[in-house]
N, C-alpha and C positions, 0 to 999 in steps of 0.2 A: 580530481585528488589522489594523492599518492597511498593509496590502500594496497597494507602488505595482501600477498596470497593468501588465498584462503585455505583452512585448516580441517579438512574433512573429520578431524576427531573434535572439533568446537562447532559441528554443525551440525543438523537434522534435516536433511537436503533428498528427495526424489522428484518423482515426475507422477503423473496421473495415469500412466500406461497407454494403451493401445498402438505402441509403436511408433507414433508420430516422432517427426525432428523438433528438437526447438529453434530450428531458424525458418520455419513455415508456419503456417497459420491453419495447415491442415484442410485446406478446402476451405478456410471462411476468410471471407475478403473484407478488406477494411473496413468497407461499409457497415460490418457488423459491430468492428470494433468503434467504431464510432458513436452507432446507435448505441452501445451497452456502455460504453462511457458518458455518452452523455444520460443516458437514462438516469446512471448511478452517483454520478457528479452532480446533475442538477436537479432531477426531479426525486432523488432519492429512491428510485425503482431497485430491485434487487436484479445485480448485473445478470444471476445465474438465470433466472429468468427471463431477461429481456434477452438474452442471446439465445436462450433456447427456442424463445418463439420467432425471433426474426430467422432461424435455421429451419425450423420444422422439427418436429420431433422423429419424424422418419429418417435421420441421416445415421443410424447407425445404434445398435445397444450402448448400454452404458457402459464402460468401465471400471476395473478394479484396480487397485494401484498395483502395480508388480511389487512380490517382495525380494528381499537382498540386492536392491541396485545396487551397481559402481558408483558411488559417489563422484569418485575421482574423476571419473569418465563423465558423467553428468557433467560436472561441473568444467569442465575443460572443453563442452562440446562446441563449444563460439563465445565472442568475444564478449557477448551480452551476459551468458550465463555465467561466465567465470567474472563478469563485475557481481552479478547478483550473488555470489556466492564469497567473493572479498568482502564485500557490503554488511551479509549476514555475518561472517565471522568478527568484524570490526563492533556492528551492531551489539552483538551479542557481550563482547569482552566491555564494552562502553557502560552498559544499562546493568551490566552483572557488578560491576566496580561500583557505580550510581547507588545499587540499591545496599549494596555491604556498607557504602561510605555514611548513610542514612538509617543503619540500621534494621535493611529490612533485607538484609540476604537471604533469610529462608522464605522471603517470596515470591524470590525471581525464578522463573522459569523460560526455557528459551522456545522460543515457538519453531515449528518445523518448517521448511519451505517448499512447495513443490511446484516443478515446471508444469505448466498444462500442456499436454502433448495429446493426450487422448480427442477426440471428436466432444464426447462428452462423457463426464466423470462424476462421481460420486463423490462429496465432500460433508461434512458434517452440519453444514447448511442445505444440504439439500444437493442440486443435480449441477454440475457447472457444465461450461462449454466452452472450449478455446474460443478468442477474441473478444472476450469480455470485456476484459483489462484487467486491471491486479486488484485483488480484494481482499481482506481478511478476515478468514473465520473463525468467531469464538468457539465456538462448539468444539473443533477437532485441535482449536487452536495454532492453527495453520495458515502461511501466506502463500496465496496461489497468483503465479504470474505468467502469462501469455506474452513471452519476451518479443514479439511482434507488436507490442503496444507502444515499445519504447520509440519505432519509425513512428508511429502516429506521435505520440509524445511528441518528436522534434517537429512534425509538420504544424502542430497546433502551437508551441511556444517559442519556433524559428531556430531553434539552435536544436545542435546534436553533442554538446558534450556531457560527460560521463557524472556531472555531478546531477543534472536534470535526472538522470535515470538513479542516481542514490538516495536524490529526494522520494522518489515515489515508492522506496522499498523503504527507507525509513520511516515514512509518513504511514506506514501498512504495520511495522512495527512500534510507530507510537501508538494505535489499536491494539497492540498484542499488552503495551504498557499498560493500557486502561482497563485491559482484562482481568489481569493478577492483580493489579492492586483495588479493584472494586469500583472505579469509575466508571464503566461503562454497563454497571448493574444497575448504579445509581441512577443515569442516566436514562434508562430504560423505565426502571420504576418511575421517576418521575415522569417518562413522555405518558405511561397510562394511565398515571393520576391526573395528567393537564394535556387531553388530545391536541387542545386547540396551541399549545405550544411546543408540539412536538419536533414541528421542523426548525424551531429556534433554539431548541436544547441540543437536536441534530448537528447545528450549524456548529455552536458550542463543542460537540464533538470533535469534530473535523478539526475545527482551529486550535484546539488542543494536541490534536495527532501531528499538524503543521507544527507547531510548538516545537513538542518532542522531537522530529525528524531536524529542527534546526540545534538542541539542545547537543545532541548527536556529534552533529558539524561543528557545533561548539567547542566539544569536549575533547575534538581530534585537531583544533585549529592550524596545530603545525604542518596536520596531510593538505591542509588546505592552498590551493596554487591558484595563480591569479586568472580573476575572471569566473570562479566557481561559483558564488556570491552570485552576482548577478544570475549566470545559466540557472541557479536554483530562483531567483525572485522571478524571472522569466516565466519558469514551467508553474511554480504556485500561480501567477497572474493568470494562465493560460487555463486554469483549469478552475478558476470562479466562477461562479453562476451567472454572474452580470455579464462576464464574456462570451460564454457560452451561449448564453440564450440571446446576446446582442440586447440585454437590459429589456426583453419582453415577459419577463416573471417577475412577478414582484416578491420585495423581499420577505414577504411573510409566506413564499413557497422556497425560498431558499435552504438547499440542506447542506451546501458544503463553505459557504458565504463567498463575499465579493473577491474579485482581486487584490485591492488593495488589502482587506482582511486577512487573505491567506498569506498575502506577502510580511505584512506586518508581525502574525502569527510566525513565521518562521525568523524571520530576522529579531525578534525576543527571545527564541528557543537560540539563538546562536550567542548569546550571553554565558551559554552555558551553563545554567542554573536552572536545571528542571522544575523548580519549585515555584518557580515565574509562572510556570506553566499552570500550573495548580489552580492559581486565581482566575484560569479563564472559565473553569467550570465554576469554581467557588464550592467545590464538595468535599475533597480530599483534607 
C-alpha cells in the first residue's frame, strides 16, 4: 500500500521506555509472543497478564514512559516503525474526515501509539510486557505494539506484505473508534448484563474492528497495490479462532470470530462505508 510518509505533527507517538530497541524483543522469545497472541485472539485472555505470567514477574521493574521523546527518531528507527507511523498518520486523517462527514466531528479524538520497548511497562489498563502482541487500551486510548509481532504474523499468515501489518494497526484503531463512539461501553454493559453471551458479544466487537480496518483501506483504495487485499484476507484468516485452535474450541468460546467471519468483515469494510460496520453490533 502506497502510504504517504508519516507526519509527526499529526500523530501522538512514543515508546514505553526502558531503553530497548524496537527491532528486538528485549529478551522475550517468540514463544511468549505466540502464547500471548493465542491467549488474546482465541481465549479472550488479557495479553498483558499472559505475557507477564510467561516471562515471570522477576524480570525487572515496571518502566515509566520517557518524556519529550524524539518522535521523528522513533518513527524512523526501523522499517516496521516507519510503516506503523505512516499507517497512523493515514488512519487519523481518514477517520477524522469520516467523523466530520457524518456530523460527529466533535467526537473524534486521535489515539496514541506506543511502541513496546521496556521489558515491562505501565498502561492505563495495567502492566504490559514486550512480546504480548498488539493491543488497544481504552483507558488511556493508546495502541501498544511490539513490532516483533509482525514477524510472527508473517509466519502465521504465510506472507510478509505490508498490508497485513497495516491491517493489524487498522484493527486496533477500530477499537479506538468503538471507544470514542460509545460502542465499546455499550458492549461491555451488555456483557455484564448477559454473562453467558459475553464471548459472542466480544466476537461482534472484534468483527466490527475488522470491518473498520477494511473501511480505512476502502476509503484509500487509490493507494492499494496489487496483492494487498489478498494479504489482508490471509492475515484475517490466520488469526481466526478456528484456525488458531485447529477447531478444538467450540464457537461458544470464540472471542474474535472464525477465519471466514474475520475475512468477511474485512471485505465488508473494504466497500468504504463505515455505517455498514455498525450493523455488525446493531448498537450505534
